[in-house]
mmCIF file as Biopython writes it, N, C-alpha, C and O atoms, coordinates in Angstrom:
data_model
#
loop_
_atom_site.group_PDB
_atom_site.id
_atom_site.type_symbol
_atom_site.label_atom_id
_atom_site.label_alt_id
_atom_site.label_comp_id
_atom_site.label_asym_id
_atom_site.label_entity_id
_atom_site.label_seq_id
_atom_site.pdbx_PDB_ins_code
_atom_site.Cartn_x
_atom_site.Cartn_y
_atom_site.Cartn_z
_atom_site.occupancy
_atom_site.B_iso_or_equiv
_atom_site.auth_seq_id
_atom_site.auth_asym_id
_atom_site.pdbx_PDB_model_num
ATOM 1   N N  . MET A ? 1  ? 0.829  -1.197 0.000   1.0 0.0 1  A 1 
ATOM 2   C CA . MET A ? 1  ? 0.000  0.000  0.000   1.0 0.0 1  A 1 
ATOM 3   C C  . MET A ? 1  ? 0.869  1.255  0.000   1.0 0.0 1  A 1 
ATOM 4   O O  . MET A ? 1  ? 0.557  2.231  -0.683  1.0 0.0 1  A 1 
ATOM 5   N N  . ARG A ? 2  ? 1.946  1.228  0.757   1.0 0.0 2  A 1 
ATOM 6   C CA . ARG A ? 2  ? 2.834  2.391  0.820   1.0 0.0 2  A 1 
ATOM 7   C C  . ARG A ? 2  ? 3.492  2.652  -0.533  1.0 0.0 2  A 1 
ATOM 8   O O  . ARG A ? 2  ? 3.667  3.805  -0.927  1.0 0.0 2  A 1 
ATOM 9   N N  . LYS A ? 3  ? 3.853  1.591  -1.242  1.0 0.0 3  A 1 
ATOM 10  C CA . LYS A ? 3  ? 4.483  1.732  -2.544  1.0 0.0 3  A 1 
ATOM 11  C C  . LYS A ? 3  ? 3.528  2.414  -3.530  1.0 0.0 3  A 1 
ATOM 12  O O  . LYS A ? 3  ? 3.946  3.244  -4.336  1.0 0.0 3  A 1 
ATOM 13  N N  . LEU A ? 4  ? 2.263  2.061  -3.459  1.0 0.0 4  A 1 
ATOM 14  C CA . LEU A ? 4  ? 1.252  2.661  -4.325  1.0 0.0 4  A 1 
ATOM 15  C C  . LEU A ? 4  ? 1.087  4.150  -4.015  1.0 0.0 4  A 1 
ATOM 16  O O  . LEU A ? 4  ? 0.938  4.960  -4.930  1.0 0.0 4  A 1 
ATOM 17  N N  . SER A ? 5  ? 1.112  4.512  -2.736  1.0 0.0 5  A 1 
ATOM 18  C CA . SER A ? 5  ? 0.985  5.913  -2.341  1.0 0.0 5  A 1 
ATOM 19  C C  . SER A ? 5  ? 2.172  6.742  -2.828  1.0 0.0 5  A 1 
ATOM 20  O O  . SER A ? 5  ? 1.999  7.863  -3.306  1.0 0.0 5  A 1 
ATOM 21  N N  . VAL A ? 6  ? 3.361  6.192  -2.708  1.0 0.0 6  A 1 
ATOM 22  C CA . VAL A ? 6  ? 4.559  6.897  -3.157  1.0 0.0 6  A 1 
ATOM 23  C C  . VAL A ? 6  ? 4.527  7.075  -4.673  1.0 0.0 6  A 1 
ATOM 24  O O  . VAL A ? 6  ? 4.860  8.144  -5.183  1.0 0.0 6  A 1 
ATOM 25  N N  . THR A ? 7  ? 4.132  6.040  -5.381  1.0 0.0 7  A 1 
ATOM 26  C CA . THR A ? 7  ? 4.041  6.106  -6.843  1.0 0.0 7  A 1 
ATOM 27  C C  . THR A ? 7  ? 3.022  7.152  -7.269  1.0 0.0 7  A 1 
ATOM 28  O O  . THR A ? 7  ? 3.282  7.938  -8.181  1.0 0.0 7  A 1 
ATOM 29  N N  . PHE A ? 8  ? 1.878  7.167  -6.622  1.0 0.0 8  A 1 
ATOM 30  C CA . PHE A ? 8  ? 0.841  8.146  -6.939  1.0 0.0 8  A 1 
ATOM 31  C C  . PHE A ? 8  ? 1.325  9.565  -6.655  1.0 0.0 8  A 1 
ATOM 32  O O  . PHE A ? 8  ? 1.077  10.475 -7.446  1.0 0.0 8  A 1 
ATOM 33  N N  . GLY A ? 9  ? 2.011  9.757  -5.535  1.0 0.0 9  A 1 
ATOM 34  C CA . GLY A ? 9  ? 2.552  11.066 -5.180  1.0 0.0 9  A 1 
ATOM 35  C C  . GLY A ? 9  ? 3.566  11.560 -6.203  1.0 0.0 9  A 1 
ATOM 36  O O  . GLY A ? 9  ? 3.541  12.728 -6.591  1.0 0.0 9  A 1 
ATOM 37  N N  . MET A ? 10 ? 4.451  10.683 -6.635  1.0 0.0 10 A 1 
ATOM 38  C CA . MET A ? 10 ? 5.453  11.056 -7.631  1.0 0.0 10 A 1 
ATOM 39  C C  . MET A ? 10 ? 4.788  11.418 -8.962  1.0 0.0 10 A 1 
ATOM 40  O O  . MET A ? 10 ? 5.208  12.360 -9.633  1.0 0.0 10 A 1 
ATOM 41  N N  . LEU A ? 11 ? 3.763  10.677 -9.334  1.0 0.0 11 A 1 
ATOM 42  C CA . LEU A ? 11 ? 3.028  10.960 -10.575 1.0 0.0 11 A 1 
ATOM 43  C C  . LEU A ? 11 ? 2.370  12.339 -10.502 1.0 0.0 11 A 1 
ATOM 44  O O  . LEU A ? 11 ? 2.395  13.091 -11.477 1.0 0.0 11 A 1 
ATOM 45  N N  . MET A ? 12 ? 1.789  12.667 -9.363  1.0 0.0 12 A 1 
ATOM 46  C CA . MET A ? 12 ? 1.138  13.970 -9.203  1.0 0.0 12 A 1 
ATOM 47  C C  . MET A ? 12 ? 2.158  15.112 -9.283  1.0 0.0 12 A 1 
ATOM 48  O O  . MET A ? 12 ? 1.877  16.156 -9.872  1.0 0.0 12 A 1 
ATOM 49  N N  . ILE A ? 13 ? 3.326  14.916 -8.696  1.0 0.0 13 A 1 
ATOM 50  C CA . ILE A ? 13 ? 4.374  15.940 -8.750  1.0 0.0 13 A 1 
ATOM 51  C C  . ILE A ? 13 ? 4.818  16.175 -10.189 1.0 0.0 13 A 1 
ATOM 52  O O  . ILE A ? 13 ? 4.979  17.320 -10.611 1.0 0.0 13 A 1 
ATOM 53  N N  . VAL A ? 14 ? 5.016  15.106 -10.935 1.0 0.0 14 A 1 
ATOM 54  C CA . VAL A ? 14 ? 5.433  15.225 -12.337 1.0 0.0 14 A 1 
ATOM 55  C C  . VAL A ? 14 ? 4.362  15.957 -13.144 1.0 0.0 14 A 1 
ATOM 56  O O  . VAL A ? 14 ? 4.686  16.823 -13.958 1.0 0.0 14 A 1 
ATOM 57  N N  . LEU A ? 15 ? 3.100  15.620 -12.928 1.0 0.0 15 A 1 
ATOM 58  C CA . LEU A ? 15 ? 2.020  16.284 -13.666 1.0 0.0 15 A 1 
ATOM 59  C C  . LEU A ? 15 ? 1.930  17.768 -13.323 1.0 0.0 15 A 1 
ATOM 60  O O  . LEU A ? 15 ? 1.703  18.596 -14.205 1.0 0.0 15 A 1 
ATOM 61  N N  . LEU A ? 16 ? 2.105  18.104 -12.062 1.0 0.0 16 A 1 
ATOM 62  C CA . LEU A ? 16 ? 2.057  19.508 -11.660 1.0 0.0 16 A 1 
ATOM 63  C C  . LEU A ? 16 ? 3.206  20.305 -12.256 1.0 0.0 16 A 1 
ATOM 64  O O  . LEU A ? 16 ? 3.013  21.435 -12.704 1.0 0.0 16 A 1 
ATOM 65  N N  . LEU A ? 17 ? 4.401  19.725 -12.263 1.0 0.0 17 A 1 
ATOM 66  C CA . LEU A ? 17 ? 5.553  20.433 -12.822 1.0 0.0 17 A 1 
ATOM 67  C C  . LEU A ? 17 ? 5.410  20.623 -14.330 1.0 0.0 17 A 1 
ATOM 68  O O  . LEU A ? 17 ? 5.758  21.681 -14.856 1.0 0.0 17 A 1 
ATOM 69  N N  . SER A ? 18 ? 4.907  19.623 -15.020 1.0 0.0 18 A 1 
ATOM 70  C CA . SER A ? 18 ? 4.741  19.770 -16.468 1.0 0.0 18 A 1 
ATOM 71  C C  . SER A ? 18 ? 3.624  20.754 -16.775 1.0 0.0 18 A 1 
ATOM 72  O O  . SER A ? 18 ? 3.688  21.454 -17.786 1.0 0.0 18 A 1 
ATOM 73  N N  . GLY A ? 19 ? 2.600  20.826 -15.928 1.0 0.0 19 A 1 
ATOM 74  C CA . GLY A ? 19 ? 1.525  21.794 -16.122 1.0 0.0 19 A 1 
ATOM 75  C C  . GLY A ? 19 ? 2.010  23.217 -15.957 1.0 0.0 19 A 1 
ATOM 76  O O  . GLY A ? 19 ? 1.581  24.104 -16.696 1.0 0.0 19 A 1 
ATOM 77  N N  . CYS A ? 20 ? 2.891  23.454 -15.010 1.0 0.0 20 A 1 
ATOM 78  C CA . CYS A ? 20 ? 3.448  24.795 -14.810 1.0 0.0 20 A 1 
ATOM 79  C C  . CYS A ? 20 ? 4.256  25.212 -16.022 1.0 0.0 20 A 1 
ATOM 80  O O  . CYS A ? 20 ? 4.183  26.359 -16.462 1.0 0.0 20 A 1 
ATOM 81  N N  . HIS A ? 21 ? 5.011  24.299 -16.552 1.0 0.0 21 A 1 
ATOM 82  C CA . HIS A ? 21 ? 5.834  24.602 -17.714 1.0 0.0 21 A 1 
ATOM 83  C C  . HIS A ? 21 ? 4.951  24.922 -18.920 1.0 0.0 21 A 1 
ATOM 84  O O  . HIS A ? 21 ? 5.273  25.815 -19.704 1.0 0.0 21 A 1 
ATOM 85  N N  . THR A ? 22 ? 3.876  24.219 -19.068 1.0 0.0 22 A 1 
ATOM 86  C CA . THR A ? 22 ? 2.954  24.449 -20.175 1.0 0.0 22 A 1 
ATOM 87  C C  . THR A ? 22 ? 2.293  25.821 -20.050 1.0 0.0 22 A 1 
ATOM 88  O O  . THR A ? 22 ? 2.169  26.536 -21.044 1.0 0.0 22 A 1 
ATOM 89  N N  . MET A ? 23 ? 1.874  26.192 -18.857 1.0 0.0 23 A 1 
ATOM 90  C CA . MET A ? 23 ? 1.236  27.488 -18.646 1.0 0.0 23 A 1 
ATOM 91  C C  . MET A ? 23 ? 2.229  28.623 -18.909 1.0 0.0 23 A 1 
ATOM 92  O O  . MET A ? 23 ? 1.839  29.680 -19.405 1.0 0.0 23 A 1 
ATOM 93  N N  . GLN A ? 24 ? 3.485  28.419 -18.586 1.0 0.0 24 A 1 
ATOM 94  C CA . GLN A ? 24 ? 4.499  29.435 -18.839 1.0 0.0 24 A 1 
ATOM 95  C C  . GLN A ? 24 ? 4.643  29.647 -20.346 1.0 0.0 24 A 1 
ATOM 96  O O  . GLN A ? 24 ? 4.737  30.785 -20.804 1.0 0.0 24 A 1 
ATOM 97  N N  . GLY A ? 25 ? 4.661  28.574 -21.107 1.0 0.0 25 A 1 
ATOM 98  C CA . GLY A ? 25 ? 4.751  28.671 -22.562 1.0 0.0 25 A 1 
ATOM 99  C C  . GLY A ? 25 ? 3.517  29.339 -23.152 1.0 0.0 25 A 1 
ATOM 100 O O  . GLY A ? 25 ? 3.623  30.123 -24.096 1.0 0.0 25 A 1 
ATOM 101 N N  . PHE A ? 26 ? 2.354  29.034 -22.603 1.0 0.0 26 A 1 
ATOM 102 C CA . PHE A ? 26 ? 1.107  29.642 -23.062 1.0 0.0 26 A 1 
ATOM 103 C C  . PHE A ? 26 ? 1.133  31.146 -22.825 1.0 0.0 26 A 1 
ATOM 104 O O  . PHE A ? 26 ? 0.686  31.911 -23.679 1.0 0.0 26 A 1 
ATOM 105 N N  . GLY A ? 27 ? 1.642  31.575 -21.691 1.0 0.0 27 A 1 
ATOM 106 C CA . GLY A ? 27 ? 1.747  32.997 -21.382 1.0 0.0 27 A 1 
ATOM 107 C C  . GLY A ? 27 ? 2.675  33.722 -22.346 1.0 0.0 27 A 1 
ATOM 108 O O  . GLY A ? 27 ? 2.403  34.854 -22.744 1.0 0.0 27 A 1 
ATOM 109 N N  . LYS A ? 28 ? 3.763  33.073 -22.717 1.0 0.0 28 A 1 
ATOM 110 C CA . LYS A ? 28 ? 4.697  33.672 -23.670 1.0 0.0 28 A 1 
ATOM 111 C C  . LYS A ? 28 ? 4.039  33.817 -25.042 1.0 0.0 28 A 1 
ATOM 112 O O  . LYS A ? 28 ? 4.240  34.823 -25.723 1.0 0.0 28 A 1 
ATOM 113 N N  . ASP A ? 29 ? 3.256  32.817 -25.448 1.0 0.0 29 A 1 
ATOM 114 C CA . ASP A ? 29 ? 2.555  32.892 -26.734 1.0 0.0 29 A 1 
ATOM 115 C C  . ASP A ? 29 ? 1.571  34.049 -26.750 1.0 0.0 29 A 1 
ATOM 116 O O  . ASP A ? 29 ? 1.476  34.769 -27.744 1.0 0.0 29 A 1 
ATOM 117 N N  . ILE A ? 30 ? 0.841  34.234 -25.661 1.0 0.0 30 A 1 
ATOM 118 C CA . ILE A ? 30 ? -0.119 35.338 -25.564 1.0 0.0 30 A 1 
ATOM 119 C C  . ILE A ? 30 ? 0.620  36.675 -25.638 1.0 0.0 30 A 1 
ATOM 120 O O  . ILE A ? 30 ? 0.162  37.608 -26.297 1.0 0.0 30 A 1 
ATOM 121 N N  . GLN A ? 31 ? 1.751  36.759 -24.965 1.0 0.0 31 A 1 
ATOM 122 C CA . GLN A ? 31 ? 2.527  37.996 -24.957 1.0 0.0 31 A 1 
ATOM 123 C C  . GLN A ? 31 ? 3.014  38.330 -26.367 1.0 0.0 31 A 1 
ATOM 124 O O  . GLN A ? 31 ? 2.932  39.483 -26.791 1.0 0.0 31 A 1 
ATOM 125 N N  . LYS A ? 32 ? 3.515  37.341 -27.089 1.0 0.0 32 A 1 
ATOM 126 C CA . LYS A ? 32 ? 4.002  37.588 -28.453 1.0 0.0 32 A 1 
ATOM 127 C C  . LYS A ? 32 ? 2.855  38.015 -29.357 1.0 0.0 32 A 1 
ATOM 128 O O  . LYS A ? 32 ? 3.029  38.889 -30.205 1.0 0.0 32 A 1 
ATOM 129 N N  . GLY A ? 33 ? 1.687  37.410 -29.187 1.0 0.0 33 A 1 
ATOM 130 C CA . GLY A ? 33 ? 0.518  37.808 -29.966 1.0 0.0 33 A 1 
ATOM 131 C C  . GLY A ? 33 ? 0.153  39.259 -29.701 1.0 0.0 33 A 1 
ATOM 132 O O  . GLY A ? 33 ? -0.196 39.992 -30.627 1.0 0.0 33 A 1 
ATOM 133 N N  . GLY A ? 34 ? 0.230  39.675 -28.457 1.0 0.0 34 A 1 
ATOM 134 C CA . GLY A ? 34 ? -0.056 41.062 -28.092 1.0 0.0 34 A 1 
ATOM 135 C C  . GLY A ? 34 ? 0.943  42.026 -28.698 1.0 0.0 34 A 1 
ATOM 136 O O  . GLY A ? 34 ? 0.579  43.126 -29.114 1.0 0.0 34 A 1 
ATOM 137 N N  . GLU A ? 35 ? 2.206  41.617 -28.749 1.0 0.0 35 A 1 
ATOM 138 C CA . GLU A ? 35 ? 3.236  42.465 -29.354 1.0 0.0 35 A 1 
ATOM 139 C C  . GLU A ? 35 ? 2.978  42.661 -30.850 1.0 0.0 35 A 1 
ATOM 140 O O  . GLU A ? 35 ? 3.171  43.757 -31.375 1.0 0.0 35 A 1 
ATOM 141 N N  . VAL A ? 36 ? 2.545  41.610 -31.528 1.0 0.0 36 A 1 
ATOM 142 C CA . VAL A ? 36 ? 2.256  41.701 -32.966 1.0 0.0 36 A 1 
ATOM 143 C C  . VAL A ? 36 ? 1.085  42.656 -33.197 1.0 0.0 36 A 1 
ATOM 144 O O  . VAL A ? 36 ? 1.124  43.480 -34.111 1.0 0.0 36 A 1 
ATOM 145 N N  . ILE A ? 37 ? 0.059  42.547 -32.381 1.0 0.0 37 A 1 
ATOM 146 C CA . ILE A ? 37 ? -1.108 43.436 -32.514 1.0 0.0 37 A 1 
ATOM 147 C C  . ILE A ? 37 ? -0.691 44.877 -32.252 1.0 0.0 37 A 1 
ATOM 148 O O  . ILE A ? 37 ? -1.120 45.793 -32.955 1.0 0.0 37 A 1 
ATOM 149 N N  . GLU A ? 38 ? 0.142  45.072 -31.244 1.0 0.0 38 A 1 
ATOM 150 C CA . GLU A ? 38 ? 0.594  46.426 -30.900 1.0 0.0 38 A 1 
ATOM 151 C C  . GLU A ? 38 ? 1.406  47.036 -32.052 1.0 0.0 38 A 1 
ATOM 152 O O  . GLU A ? 38 ? 1.230  48.209 -32.380 1.0 0.0 38 A 1 
ATOM 153 N N  . LYS A ? 39 ? 2.283  46.252 -32.658 1.0 0.0 39 A 1 
ATOM 154 C CA . LYS A ? 39 ? 3.095  46.758 -33.772 1.0 0.0 39 A 1 
ATOM 155 C C  . LYS A ? 39 ? 2.236  47.096 -34.979 1.0 0.0 39 A 1 
ATOM 156 O O  . LYS A ? 39 ? 2.474  48.094 -35.659 1.0 0.0 39 A 1 
ATOM 157 N N  . SER A ? 40 ? 1.231  46.256 -35.245 1.0 0.0 40 A 1 
ATOM 158 C CA . SER A ? 40 ? 0.380  46.521 -36.409 1.0 0.0 40 A 1 
ATOM 159 C C  . SER A ? 40 ? -0.504 47.750 -36.175 1.0 0.0 40 A 1 
ATOM 160 O O  . SER A ? 40 ? -0.903 48.409 -37.135 1.0 0.0 40 A 1 
ATOM 161 N N  . ALA A ? 41 ? -0.812 48.063 -34.929 1.0 0.0 41 A 1 
ATOM 162 C CA . ALA A ? 41 ? -1.625 49.241 -34.618 1.0 0.0 41 A 1 
ATOM 163 C C  . ALA A ? 41 ? -0.830 50.529 -34.819 1.0 0.0 41 A 1 
ATOM 164 O O  . ALA A ? 41 ? -1.407 51.581 -35.095 1.0 0.0 41 A 1 
ATOM 165 N N  . GLN A ? 42 ? 0.476  50.449 -34.683 1.0 0.0 42 A 1 
ATOM 166 C CA . GLN A ? 42 ? 1.310  51.634 -34.849 1.0 0.0 42 A 1 
ATOM 167 C C  . GLN A ? 42 ? 1.528  51.837 -36.306 1.0 0.0 42 A 1 
ATOM 168 O O  . GLN A ? 42 ? 2.208  52.784 -36.703 1.0 0.0 42 A 1 
#
């Protein structure tokens, strides 16, 4: 039972870390899109 709990905990940590990395990339994409719109408005 303990082995299953440790495995589940490690899986959750990996998923959380990969989710943070994905959100960071998404934020950068939004920022670049905003820069393109700003340049075209000028």
